C-alpha angles and dihedrals in degrees: 000000000000115000128201139155117276123206120218099216091198091060102035113101096181096246089146096219088130090058094052095043098047113104092206120075122241097008095125125049118197115220105202095188091058096031094228142093134251127204125237093217094194090062099041115103092191092235090150097224092125092053090059095052099043107106092195094050088233094143127074134169111240 
C-alpha cells in the first residue's frame, strides 16, 4: 500500500509550516488563491513530520 500525506482542506489555513518543515523538496504546493496546500504524492515519503507541526491537524498519513 502506498502512503502519503492527505490535506483536510476544511482545516488547512495555508500557514505553510508543512512546507518549511518537510525534509523532501517540492512535496507541498501552496495555492495562494485558495490559501491552502496540496501534496505532490509522488514526492511524499510519508515520514509524518508535517503532521506533528500542523497546529490545525489538517494533515494525516493515509
